[in-house]
C-alpha positions in Angstrom: 34.9 143.7 300.3 37.9 141.3 300.0 39.6 139.0 302.4 43.4 139.4 302.1 44.5 136.9 304.6 43.0 134.7 307.4 45.1 133.4 310.3 43.8 130.7 312.7 45.3 129.3 315.8 43.8 126.4 317.9 40.6 126.8 315.8 38.6 123.6 315.7 40.5 120.9 313.8 42.5 123.4 311.6 46.3 123.2 311.9 47.7 126.6 312.8 48.2 128.4 309.6 47.5 131.5 307.4 45.8 131.4 304.0 45.8 134.1 301.3 42.9 133.8 299.0 42.6 135.3 295.5 40.1 138.1 294.8 37.8 135.9 292.7 36.7 132.3 293.3 38.4 130.2 295.9 37.6 126.5 296.0 38.3 124.7 299.3 38.5 121.0 298.3 38.8 117.8 300.3 37.0 114.8 301.7 34.4 115.0 304.3 35.2 115.9 307.9 38.6 117.5 307.0 37.7 121.0 308.1 36.3 122.7 305.0 33.2 124.1 306.8 35.4 125.2 309.7 37.3 127.5 307.4 34.1 129.1 306.1 32.8 129.4 309.7 36.0 131.2 310.7 35.4 133.9 307.9 31.7 134.2 308.8 32.5 135.0 312.5 33.9 138.3 311.4 30.4 139.4 310.3 29.2 139.7 313.9 30.7 137.0 316.0 28.1 134.3 315.7 28.5 131.0 313.9 26.0 129.9 311.1 26.2 126.5 312.8 24.6 127.7 316.0 27.4 126.3 318.1 28.6 127.5 321.4 31.7 129.8 321.4 33.6 127.2 323.5 33.2 124.6 320.8 35.5 126.5 318.3 38.5 125.9 320.6 40.6 122.9 319.7 40.3 119.9 322.0 42.7 120.2 325.0 43.5 123.8 324.3 42.2 126.8 326.3 42.2 129.6 323.8 41.5 130.0 320.0 42.4 133.0 317.9 41.4 134.3 314.5 42.9 137.2 312.7 41.8 138.6 309.3 43.2 141.2 307.0 40.6 142.6 304.7 39.9 145.5 302.3 36.7 147.4 303.1 35.5 151.0 303.3 38.2 151.8 300.7 41.1 150.8 303.1 42.9 147.8 304.4 41.8 146.8 307.9 42.4 144.1 310.5 40.1 142.3 312.9 41.0 139.8 315.6 38.7 137.4 317.6 39.9 135.5 320.7 37.8 132.8 322.3 38.6 131.8 325.8 36.5 130.6 328.8 33.2 130.9 327.0 33.9 134.6 326.2 34.9 136.5 323.0 37.3 139.4 322.7 37.3 141.6 319.6 39.8 144.0 318.3 39.3 146.1 315.1 42.3 148.0 313.7 44.1 147.6 316.9 41.3 149.0 319.1 39.5 146.7 321.5 35.7 146.6 321.2 33.2 145.7 323.9 30.9 143.6 321.7 31.2 141.5 318.5 28.3 143.5 317.2 30.9 146.2 316.3 31.7 144.0 313.3 28.3 144.8 311.8 28.7 147.3 308.9 32.5 146.8 309.1 32.8 143.4 307.3 30.0 141.8 305.4 29.5 138.4 303.9 26.7 136.1 302.8 26.7 132.4 303.6 25.0 129.3 302.2 25.1 126.0 304.1 23.0 122.9 303.6 21.0 124.0 306.7 19.7 126.9 304.6 17.6 124.5 302.6 15.3 124.7 305.6 14.2 128.1 304.2 12.0 126.0 301.9 11.7 122.7 303.7 10.5 123.9 307.1 8.0 126.4 308.5 7.6 130.2 308.5 10.0 130.8 311.4 13.0 129.8 309.2 12.0 132.3 306.5 11.3 135.1 309.0 14.7 134.5 310.5 16.4 134.7 307.1 14.8 138.1 306.3 15.4 139.5 309.8 19.0 138.3 309.9 19.6 140.0 306.5 18.1 143.4 307.5 19.9 143.3 310.9 23.3 142.8 309.3 22.7 145.8 307.1 22.2 148.3 310.0 22.7 147.9 313.7 19.5 150.0 314.4 17.4 147.3 312.6 18.8 144.8 315.1 17.7 147.2 317.9 14.2 147.5 316.4 13.8 143.7 316.1 15.0 143.3 319.7 12.5 145.9 320.9 9.6 144.2 319.1 10.4 140.8 320.5 10.8 142.3 324.0 7.4 143.9 323.9 5.8 140.8 322.4 7.1 138.7 325.3 5.8 141.2 327.8 2.3 141.3 326.1 2.1 137.5 325.9 3.1 137.3 329.6 0.3 139.7 330.5 -2.2 137.7 328.4 -1.4 134.6 330.4 -1.7 136.5 333.7 -5.1 137.9 332.7 -6.5 134.4 332.6 -5.8 134.2 336.4 -6.6 137.9 337.2 -9.1 139.3 334.7 -8.8 142.8 336.2 -5.4 143.1 334.5 -7.1 143.4 331.0 -7.3 147.1 331.4 -3.5 147.3 331.3 -3.2 145.4 328.0 -3.4 148.6 326.0 -0.1 149.7 327.6 1.7 147.1 325.5 -0.5 147.4 322.4 0.8 150.7 321.0 4.6 149.9 321.4 3.9 146.5 319.8 2.0 148.2 316.9 4.6 151.0 316.3 7.7 148.7 316.4 5.8 145.9 314.5 4.8 148.3 311.7 8.4 149.6 311.3 9.7 146.0 311.2 7.2 145.0 308.6 7.9 148.0 306.5 11.6 147.2 306.5 10.8 143.5 305.7 8.6 144.6 302.7 11.3 147.0 301.3 13.8 144.2 301.6 11.6 141.5 300.1 10.9 143.8 297.1 14.6 144.3 296.4 15.4 140.7 297.1 12.7 139.4 294.7 13.9 141.3 291.7 17.5 140.2 292.1 16.6 136.5 293.1 14.6 136.2 289.9 17.6 137.3 287.8 20.0 135.0 289.6 17.7 132.0 289.3 17.2 132.7 285.6 21.0 132.5 285.3 21.4 129.4 287.4 18.6 127.6 285.6 19.7 128.8 282.2 16.3 130.6 281.7 14.4 127.4 282.3 12.7 128.4 285.5 11.1 131.5 287.1 11.5 132.2 290.8 9.0 134.4 292.7 8.9 135.6 296.4 5.8 136.9 298.1 5.4 138.3 301.6 2.4 136.8 303.4 1.1 139.1 306.1 -1.1 137.8 309.0 -2.7 141.3 309.1 -3.5 141.6 305.4 -0.8 144.1 304.8 0.2 144.8 301.2 3.5 145.8 299.7 2.3 149.3 298.8 1.1 150.1 302.3 2.6 153.1 304.0 3.9 153.0 307.6 0.8 154.7 308.9 -1.4 152.2 306.9 0.5 149.3 308.3 0.1 150.7 311.9 -3.7 151.0 311.3 -4.1 147.5 310.0 -2.1 146.1 312.9 -4.2 148.1 315.3 -7.4 146.9 313.8 -6.2 143.3 313.8 -5.3 143.5 317.5 -8.6 145.0 318.5 -10.7 142.6 316.4 -8.9 139.6 317.8 -8.5 140.5 321.4 -10.8 137.8 322.6 -8.8 135.2 320.7 -5.6 136.6 322.3 -7.1 136.4 325.7 -8.4 132.8 325.1 -5.1 131.4 323.8 -2.8 133.6 326.0 -0.7 134.7 323.0 -0.6 137.5 320.4 -2.0 135.8 317.3 -1.3 138.4 314.7 1.7 140.6 313.8 5.1 140.3 312.1 5.9 137.2 314.3 3.2 135.3 312.4 4.1 136.4 308.9 5.7 134.2 306.2 7.5 134.4 302.9 6.3 132.2 300.1 8.9 130.9 297.6 7.5 130.0 294.1 9.1 128.2 291.2 7.2 128.6 287.9 4.3 129.8 290.0 4.2 126.8 292.3 5.1 126.5 295.9 8.7 125.3 296.0 8.3 123.4 299.3 5.4 121.3 297.9 6.4 120.9 294.2 10.1 121.6 293.8 12.7 118.9 293.3 15.9 118.8 295.5 17.9 120.5 292.8 15.2 123.2 292.2 15.0 123.9 295.9 18.7 124.2 296.3 18.9 126.5 293.3 16.1 128.7 294.7 17.8 129.1 298.1 21.1 129.8 296.3 19.3 132.5 294.2 18.0 134.0 297.5 21.5 134.1 299.0 23.1 135.7 295.9 20.3 138.2 295.8 20.9 138.9 299.5 24.5 139.7 298.5 23.3 142.0 295.8 21.0 143.9 298.2 23.9 144.3 300.7 26.1 145.7 297.9 23.5 148.3 297.0 22.8 149.4 300.6 26.4 149.2 301.9 28.2 150.3 298.7 30.5 147.2 298.6 30.3 143.7 297.3 30.0 141.3 300.3 32.1 138.1 300.4 30.2 135.0 299.4 30.6 131.8 301.3 29.1 128.6 299.8 29.4 125.4 301.8 28.7 122.1 300.1 26.7 124.0 297.4 27.4 122.0 294.3 25.9 118.7 295.3 22.5 117.9 293.6 23.1 120.6 291.0 23.6 119.6 287.3 26.8 120.7 285.5 25.3 123.8 284.0 24.2 125.1 287.4 27.6 124.3 288.9 29.3 126.1 286.1 27.3 129.3 286.8 28.5 129.3 290.4 32.1 128.5 289.6 32.6 130.8 286.6 29.9 133.5 286.5 30.2 135.2 289.9 33.0 137.4 288.7 32.4 140.7 290.5 32.9 139.5 294.1 35.1 137.2 296.2 33.7 133.8 296.5 34.7 130.8 298.7 33.2 127.4 297.8 33.7 124.0 299.5 33.4 120.8 297.6 34.4 117.1 297.7 34.1 116.0 294.0 37.3 116.2 292.0 35.4 117.2 288.9 34.1 120.4 290.7 37.6 121.9 291.1 38.4 120.9 287.5 35.4 123.0 286.3 37.0 126.2 287.7 38.4 128.3 284.8 40.0 131.0 286.9 40.7 131.2 290.6 42.5 129.4 293.5 42.2 126.0 295.0 43.0 125.1 298.6 43.3 121.4 299.6 42.2 120.4 303.1 43.4 117.2 304.6 43.0 116.4 308.3 42.8 120.2 309.1 45.9 121.1 307.1 45.6 123.6 304.3 47.7 123.5 301.1 
């Protein structure tokens, strides 16, 4: 997967232009608030139409303009392709290879990338919901049917929780709770099995990347923490049975609290550095290195499952890393196309081979 050219018009603060990156490492260099992250965001939007900054679509349109356009030429699925995104009036329009699509979800499985931004440090710094979101987002971008499965589970969970609250007012409704139990168990078991498979693949690769980034001085580990005592080796039927037992054994707790207390929505992923919890014991640099390793491992899993190297987008990644760790990111990721934003002049001077883009007040040179 390679970006050949990116064209932007009325997009945030970027001056209307077109850039042509190289196939290796591309540094986007400049002071703060010049538009570096905007450029990475523009690339990321072609993965499915959603920003990694959680902004509204209307916010990408330049001030005092009514419409913004992005156009990308890329090589994927063994051919050159084009994709166009148009933002206007709070709506998105998508065109792939000249054919208009109904939803930006059509970009899934067409163009793939992996992004790191400073917000991704919340994978370690914050609670389980951030880590679940990371895993679920990764498996959903691999296959559209995984996104459908996650949506189904969440929909059933909302219905069951709503019923649990109603039962507090009308106890006779308790007999209908089983109507939602089986769909929740079946979709939940499939979701957990996909997560376990993904974590197993991710863990092996993240360990290798972290060893490279830390120059073999640290060991990274990832563990899936199940609220239903599910283990990595459990089959789908075994996962279903454990979920069923957990729901039955804790029905009184669910009725008392008005929520479903066990299931994939309560699971977590523990990140370890040298056997210790990274959140509690890792330094800023170690935590950043660990998250970077996870993101690079995510790219490796995507390559294996989709058959192509994803594009890697690294926003403000080099700060708080020592020179050896910076050198690994700048000069050792040779098999894929990489975009890295940075502010420090010394960072771009470390690059041995690649292309440097300078951004000043939204203008690219």
